[in-house]
N, C-alpha and C positions, 0 to 999 in steps of 0.2 A: 385457359387462368381468366380469371375473371378481373374485369377492369374499372372502376369507378371516376370518374374525374376529378381531382380534388382543387381546393381554389386556396388560394393564398391569404393569410392573415399572419567538552573536549574530555577524552573517555578512555580509559584503557580497551580498546575494542576497535577495530575497523568498522568505520558506518558506514551505513547503505547511503546515508545521504550524500556521500561524497565517494564512495568506491564506483570510480571506474568512470570513465567520461559518458555523458550520453549520446549515443547515437543521433544526433539531430540536424548535423549540417548538410546530409548526402540525401536525407530523407525529408528536407521538409524547407524545400525552395522557396516558398512564400510564406514564409517563418514568421513576417512581421508585415502582411499585406492580407487585409480581409477583402477581398472584392463585392462579396456578395452582400446583398443588404438584407434578405431576408433565407429563412430555409428554404423555402421553395426554387429559388434561382438557384442555393447549391446543390437541392435535389437535382433539378435541371439537368444544372451542369456535369452531375455524374451520372445522367441518365435513372434516377432512381424513381420507381413511382411505389411509394409509400400503400396505394389503395392495392397494390395487386396481393391478395390473401396468401399467397408464399413468401411475401416479404414482410420484414420487419424492422423496428429502429427503437432504441431505446437512448435514455437521456441518462449522463452520469456526471457528477459531481461529488469534490470533498475538500472538506477541512474549511470548512464555515466557523468553526469555532465558535460558536456563540458562547457569550461571557466577554468576550475578544474584538468579535466584527461590529460593525455599526449596527445601527437599529434595522436596518431593513435585511440583513441577512440573507437569507434565499429568497426572499419575495422577487428579486427581479427576475431568475431564473424560473421562479411559480408562475409569474404573469406570462412569461413568456411560452413557456409550456402550455398554460392553458389558452393561449390565443391561437395554438397551432391546429387549424383545421383536419392534419392527419394527427390522430394522437400516437405519442411514444407508448408503447409496450407496457414502460416502467420509468420510474423515475429513481436512481440509485443514487444516495448520499454514501460515499465509500469511505468512511470514518471520520473521526475528529468532530463529533457535531458539538461536542461541548471542550472546555479546557478543564474545568476544575476537577474532574474526578480523579485527576492526577496531574498535577501541574508541570513535573518533569520526569522525565526516564526513572522509575523505579522509586516514587514517592508515594505513601499513601496518604490520601486525603485525610483533614483532620476535620473535626465535625463541621465547623464552620464550611468547608471547603465543599464537603459531601453534600451540605444544605444549598451552597453554590452552583452546584452540580446539576440538583434537581430543579433548579430555576432555569439552568440555560438548556436544559433537557427539553423542558416545558415550554420553553421560549420558542424552540426549534419545530416543537410538535404544533404550537399554535400555528405556526406559519405553513409546516408540511397540511396542516390540515385545511388551508385554503388551495391546495392543489384539487383540479379537477378530480371526480370521483373515479372518472372512467380512465385515470392514469394511477394505476398502482406505485406506492412508496415501498422502496428496499433500501436496506439500512445494513451498513455494516460496523462494525466497531472497532474503532481507532485509540492510538495508545493513552489519547489524552480521556477517553468515554471510560475507562475500566482500570481499578485499582490493581497492583500487583499482586494482593491479598485475595483476589476475587478468582476461581477456579470458571465460575459464573457471572457474564456480566452484570451484576445484580442491581447497582444502581442505574446502569442503563432499563432494566428490563422493569424498575418500579416506574417509568413512564411509557417505556414500548412494550410490555409485556408479548404483544402479540408476535414481535419480529426476532426470530430464532437467531442464536449465536452464530449459526450458518445453515444454509439449506442448498438445494440444488432443484431446477426444475429446466424444462424444454422451452425454446426459442424459436422457432421458423427454422426447425432441422439442425439447430444448436445446443449444445448442454451448456447450461449457466450455474455456475457453483458460486457461491457467496462464502467466504471464509474467514475466521477470527484469528487475527494476527496478535491478539492479547495485547500487553503493555510494553510486550519488549522483544517484538518479531518472534512468535514461534505459533506454531500448531500444535499441540498438548495431543498424548499420545491418544485419546478417545477421539477428537476430533482426526488425526491423523489414520486410525483406522477406518472410522466411515467414510472419510476422502478416498481412500484407496478403495472401497467396498463400493463407493458410487462409480466410481469410474470404471470397474472390473463391471459393472453390469450394462454399460452402453456400449454399442460398436465401437472398435478399435478404431477405425477411421472417422466417425464424428469429430466435427471441430467443437473445442470447449471454451469457452470464455470462463476463467476464474476471474472475481472478485477481492481484492484483499487490500488494505490500508499501506502494508509496509511492500514495497519495490525492493527486495532483499535477496534476490537471485547471486546477485556479487556480495552479499555480505556474509564476510571471511570470519569476523569475529562478533562485530554487534550485529544484530537481527538475523544470524546465522541459522536458526530454527525453523525457516518457512523451507528455505529449497528442497531440503531430504524430505521432506514429506511429498514435495511436487514429485523428486526423482522416483519415490517408490510407487506414490499413484500411478504415475504415468509412464513405469516402466516399460509396460508392452503395448500402450497408446501409440499410434500412427497419423491419427486425425492432428491438424494445426492444433496449439494451445497459447491462450491468450493469458496474460496474467493484468486485468488493469487495476492500476494501485493510485495512492494517493501520496501521502507523507510529509513530501519533499517541497511542495508547493510548487512545482515545474512539470511544465510539457515535455518530457523526454522518449524515448524509445531505447531500447539494448534488446537483442533476440539472444537467448541461450541455448544450448545443446543437449537435447535431453536423450536416453537412449536411443529412441526411434523414431522422434519428431524434435521439434523446437518451440518453446516458448516465446512467444512477444510481452515483453515487460513494456507496458504503457504506461507512465505517471502522468497526474494530472495537477493543473496550476489550483491556487484555490481560489474557491466558488464566492469567497464575500469579499466587500470592501474593508479595509483596515487592519488587512490581515497581510504579512510579511509573503512576498513570492518571486515570482520571475517578471518578466515584462511584460507576459500577458495575461498578468490577473486583473481582475477576476474573472473566469468563465468556468464553461463546462463543454462536457462533447458529446455528438451524437453517433454512436455504433450503428452503421446501416447493414442489413442481414439480407442476402440472397441466397437461394439454393443450398441455403444450411451455412454458410459460411461470411464472416464479416468481409463484407464485399467494397465498402466506404467508410470513411471517418469524416466526420466535421467538425470543426471547431468552433466555438462563438465565443467570442470576446465581447464582454457586454459592453454597450454603448458604442462598439467600434464596429462590428461585422459578423461574417460566415467568413471561414476558410476550407478547404477541401484538405486531407491530411492523405498523402501515400502510405499504403502500407508497408511495413517493414519490411526490408530486404532479409529473407531469412535465408540466405545465402550466406548472408556477414555472423554466423554466430557466433560463439563464446562459449569456451567449456564454463562448468559452476566448480569454480575452486572452492578445496577444503582446506580446513586450518592445517598447517604445517606440510599440506601437500607435494609441497617440494623441496621437504628436507629429508634427506636422506639417514638413514640408520638410524633411528628415533630410539632411544630405549626405553623413555617414559617422557610421558606428558600428562598435562592437564589444562582443560578448558575451565573459564567461568562458567559457573552453572552445571559444571559436571564433574562431579567427587573432587570439589577444590574445596571445600570448606576445611578438610582437616589441616591444609595446609595455610589456612587464614588468619594471620596474626592480628591483625586490625584492619578491620573494615568498616566499624561504624558509620565511616561517613558515607558509604556504599548501600545503604538503604537497603530496598528488597528488589534490586535487579536481579534475574535468573542466568540470563545467557550474554550479560554485559554488565562492568562498572562504566557509569556513568557519569560525569561531572563530579571527580571524586579528586579531593586534594593530597589525601593520603590514603596509598593502601600497601599493607607489608603480608608479602607470605613470606614461609619458613620452607624450601623446596628441599626435598630430600635426594639431595644432588651426589652427597656423600655414598648413598645407598646404592648406585649405579658406577659403571666404568665409564664416565663420560670425558669426552674432551672438549665439548662447546654446549653452552645453553645458548639457546634461540628464543626470543620474547616475540611473539605478533602481537600488535599494536599499534593504536594511533594518539598520539599527542598533542597537543595543542604547543603553535611555538610563542603563543601569549595569552595574556589573559586583558580584559577589558577595564579589570580594577586596578593593572597594574602592576600585580605579582609579576614573580619570576617566571620564565618559560617553566612546562612540566619536563620532565626528566625521569628516566630510567637507572634505579643505581642498585648495583649488586655489593654482596659482600660476604665474604667466608668468615667473618667473626662476629658478625652482628654490631661492628660499629664501623670500619674504613668503608 
């Protein structure tokens, strides 16, 4: 090994935002402590030498939300990365660069909003262009970066044409995959086919770091169309899998069981000031690779310091639940986004959500219950118990005569 000295410098649909408690208390003993003033101190504390040829590290942030954040945006992170004598292998912004491409789940942008989104992407690009050329920029698509009617992220590509919607590459012995979770937490069929073929080409023992905006492994109803693509792609894989995510503006960890391995889902707090999030905002993460594996993680809270993050305990994995998986003797079912339109009577408020209805005040289905010998009706949903405007709590009502 060659070493060099380095010097310092409310919805009908269960939500991934609230589905399952983050497994953080056991794995984050120093959650609110930032004992290291510099990244070099953090490297020394975990005995990581970034100048070893076989080692590498990368930086990842998410949810900068240009159009909503303060004027600095990503600049504080960019300036810090530029000041590091040991360069990250790349800097990933893991979705939601903008806001106006889709201001809410399932909402297509108006023409003024499309123009606003273009300006938000431009502002983000102007800041990213200030990153040292030795540090490549990688980008993924967030739900606010793409419209529900886009199969490909057209608005995003107007400003970032060189960034594919999804891609993969090798880094220090690990395999890195960047994915597009679209606007509603799904991996489309074309991308899923590519994903499965991509993983089939690599060694089954290789560690894989996937990066996707939505942390949706626990999404049973809303954003539920990501986990099936992972189960398919990694059906025969034995190496450890990571899912590095944004979206929830929170630092957290969950571990899920795949057929022959586990996937550690790690979410990230927001990266810019002026955005809602947990107590550690704003900040970014550094993933440190040794021997083809994620050996350490370092969290940087802006204006506070650095801390080391223990790796998730993969012995404490949970299953990836399926809709109605625990409901016995199902004789008929439908899921939002899957052949439900013939039964939809009134969904004009539901916009263009594909896998969930979100922020909907009225939604009416006529279900073909009379066609089946059924004794019970099961509805899988998450409803709000209050609204900010003081309107009544959400309710689910069933009627066998369309009136009562």
